C-alpha positions as CSV (number, residue, x, y, z in Angstrom):
1,X,76.8,-69.3,23.1
2,X,78.9,-66.6,24.3
3,X,77.5,-64.6,27.2
4,X,78.6,-61.5,25.5
5,X,76.7,-62.4,22.4
6,X,73.6,-62.9,24.5
7,X,74.0,-59.5,26.1
8,X,74.2,-57.8,22.7
9,X,70.9,-59.4,21.7
10,X,69.0,-59.0,25.0
11,X,69.9,-55.4,25.6
12,X,68.1,-53.9,22.6
13,X,65.1,-56.1,23.2
14,X,64.9,-54.9,26.8
15,X,65.2,-51.3,25.7
16,X,62.4,-51.7,23.2
17,X,60.1,-53.2,25.8
18,X,60.8,-50.3,28.2
19,X,60.0,-47.8,25.5
20,X,56.8,-49.5,24.7
21,X,55.9,-49.7,28.4
22,X,56.6,-46.0,28.9
23,X,54.5,-44.9,26.0
24,X,51.6,-46.9,27.3
25,X,51.6,-45.1,30.6
26,X,49.3,-42.0,31.2
27,X,51.3,-38.8,31.3
28,X,51.1,-36.7,34.4
29,X,51.0,-33.2,35.1
30,X,51.4,-30.1,32.9
31,X,48.1,-30.1,31.0
32,X,49.8,-30.0,27.6
33,X,49.6,-33.7,27.1
34,X,47.7,-35.3,24.2
35,X,44.9,-36.5,26.5
36,X,44.3,-32.9,27.7
37,X,44.3,-31.7,24.1
38,X,41.7,-34.4,23.3
39,X,39.4,-33.0,25.9
40,X,39.8,-29.5,24.4
41,X,39.1,-30.8,20.9
42,X,35.9,-32.4,22.1
43,X,34.8,-29.2,23.7
44,X,35.7,-27.2,20.6
45,X,33.8,-29.7,18.5
46,X,30.7,-29.3,20.7
47,X,31.0,-25.5,20.6
48,X,31.3,-25.6,16.8
49,X,28.3,-27.8,16.4
50,X,26.3,-25.4,18.7
51,X,27.3,-22.4,16.6
52,X,26.5,-24.3,13.4
53,X,23.0,-25.0,14.7
54,X,22.6,-21.4,15.7
55,X,23.7,-20.2,12.3
56,X,21.4,-22.7,10.6
57,X,18.5,-21.4,12.7
58,X,19.3,-17.8,11.8
59,X,19.5,-18.7,8.2
60,X,16.1,-20.4,8.3
61,X,14.7,-17.3,10.1
62,X,16.2,-15.0,7.4
63,X,14.6,-17.1,4.7
64,X,11.2,-16.9,6.5
65,X,11.6,-13.1,6.8
66,X,12.6,-12.9,3.1
67,X,9.4,-14.8,2.2
68,X,7.3,-12.5,4.3
69,X,8.9,-9.5,2.8
70,X,8.3,-10.8,-0.7
71,X,4.7,-11.5,0.2
72,X,4.3,-8.0,1.6
73,X,5.9,-6.5,-1.5
74,X,3.4,-8.3,-3.7
75,X,0.5,-7.1,-1.5
76,X,1.9,-3.6,-1.5
77,X,2.2,-3.6,-5.3
78,X,-1.4,-4.9,-5.6
79,X,-2.7,-2.2,-3.2
80,X,-0.8,0.5,-5.1
81,X,-2.6,-0.7,-8.3
82,X,-6.0,-0.7,-6.6
83,X,-5.3,2.8,-5.1
84,X,-4.3,4.1,-8.5
85,X,-7.5,2.7,-10.0
86,X,-9.6,4.3,-7.3
87,X,-7.8,7.6,-7.6
88,X,-8.5,7.6,-11.3
89,X,-12.2,6.9,-10.6
90,X,-12.4,9.7,-8.1
91,X,-10.7,12.1,-10.5
92,X,-13.3,11.1,-13.2
93,X,-16.1,11.6,-10.7
94,X,-14.8,15.0,-9.7
95,X,-14.5,16.1,-13.4
96,X,-18.0,14.9,-14.0
97,X,-19.2,16.8,-10.9
98,X,-17.5,20.0,-12.1
99,X,-19.1,19.5,-15.5
100,X,-22.5,19.3,-13.9
101,X,-21.9,22.6,-12.1
102,X,-21.3,24.4,-15.4
103,X,-24.5,25.8,-17.0
104,X,-25.0,25.2,-20.7
105,X,-25.1,28.2,-23.0
106,X,-28.7,29.3,-23.7
107,X,-29.9,31.2,-26.7
108,X,-30.6,34.8,-25.5
109,X,-33.8,34.8,-27.5
110,X,-35.4,32.1,-25.2
111,X,-34.2,34.1,-22.1
112,X,-35.9,37.3,-23.4
113,X,-39.0,35.2,-24.2
114,X,-39.3,33.9,-20.6
115,X,-38.6,37.4,-19.3
116,X,-41.5,38.8,-21.4
117,X,-44.0,36.2,-20.3
118,X,-46.6,36.7,-17.6
119,X,-44.9,35.4,-14.4
120,X,-47.7,32.9,-13.7
121,X,-47.5,31.4,-17.2
122,X,-43.7,31.6,-17.0
123,X,-43.7,29.7,-13.7
124,X,-45.9,26.9,-15.3
125,X,-43.6,26.7,-18.3
126,X,-40.5,26.7,-16.0
127,X,-42.0,23.8,-14.0
128,X,-42.5,21.7,-17.2
129,X,-39.0,22.6,-18.5
130,X,-37.3,21.7,-15.2
131,X,-39.1,18.3,-15.3
132,X,-37.7,17.7,-18.8
133,X,-34.2,19.2,-18.5
134,X,-33.1,20.7,-15.2
135,X,-29.8,22.0,-16.6
136,X,-31.6,24.1,-19.3
137,X,-34.0,25.4,-16.7
138,X,-31.1,26.4,-14.4
139,X,-29.3,28.1,-17.3
140,X,-32.4,29.9,-18.4
141,X,-33.2,31.2,-14.8
142,X,-29.6,32.2,-14.3
143,X,-29.5,34.2,-17.6
144,X,-32.6,36.2,-16.7
145,X,-32.3,39.6,-15.1
146,X,-32.6,39.2,-11.3
147,X,-35.8,41.3,-11.1
148,X,-37.7,39.2,-13.7
149,X,-36.3,35.9,-12.3
150,X,-37.6,36.9,-8.9
151,X,-41.1,37.5,-10.2
152,X,-41.1,34.1,-12.0
153,X,-39.8,32.4,-8.8
154,X,-42.6,34.2,-6.8
155,X,-45.1,32.4,-8.9
156,X,-43.2,29.1,-9.0
157,X,-42.8,28.7,-5.2
158,X,-46.6,28.2,-4.6
159,X,-46.8,25.7,-7.5
160,X,-43.8,23.6,-6.5
161,X,-41.7,24.8,-3.5
162,X,-39.2,21.9,-3.8
163,X,-38.6,22.7,-7.4
164,X,-38.1,26.4,-6.7
165,X,-35.6,25.4,-3.9
166,X,-33.7,23.0,-6.2
167,X,-33.6,25.6,-9.0
168,X,-32.3,28.3,-6.6
169,X,-29.7,25.9,-5.3
170,X,-28.5,24.9,-8.7
171,X,-28.3,28.5,-10.0
172,X,-26.3,29.5,-6.9
173,X,-23.8,26.6,-7.1
174,X,-23.4,26.6,-10.9
175,X,-21.3,28.8,-13.0
176,X,-21.7,30.0,-16.6
177,X,-19.9,28.1,-19.3
178,X,-16.7,29.8,-20.2
179,X,-17.3,31.4,-23.6
180,X,-13.6,31.1,-24.5
181,X,-13.7,27.3,-24.1
């Protein structure tokens, strides 16, 4: 074999071995090497995982808050319904109370009859009437002239002082039925 021929064959093999050896060596120095980039990628991956965990936690917290808000909304709607029902009941009770304060219309003939009676007998009759129907007794007493009602109450007070007090209170707090209604 010719030495020249041997040189042509061994030179490329030596060059290839040198390139392989150099590529296997750790690079030195400037921080822009692939090994330095590998460290940064690992740090970035760790930071990304940390952020993903934080976002997942925030998302879970938001879901919990949304569930609590939904529960509170349902409770609020239920309470609104209960409040509306109670308000309606209060309005009905107030209407009923106002209706109780209105005296029924009494025939003027019966008023004149009680006014003409002896106050002692009228007081006895008023006591019986109040026992049967307090509203009619109140309307009758309220329809009488004040002077004749006073005489009747003078006789009723010794018979039943509590009844005389209740009648006076009811006459004072009631109002006549509106004739236009």
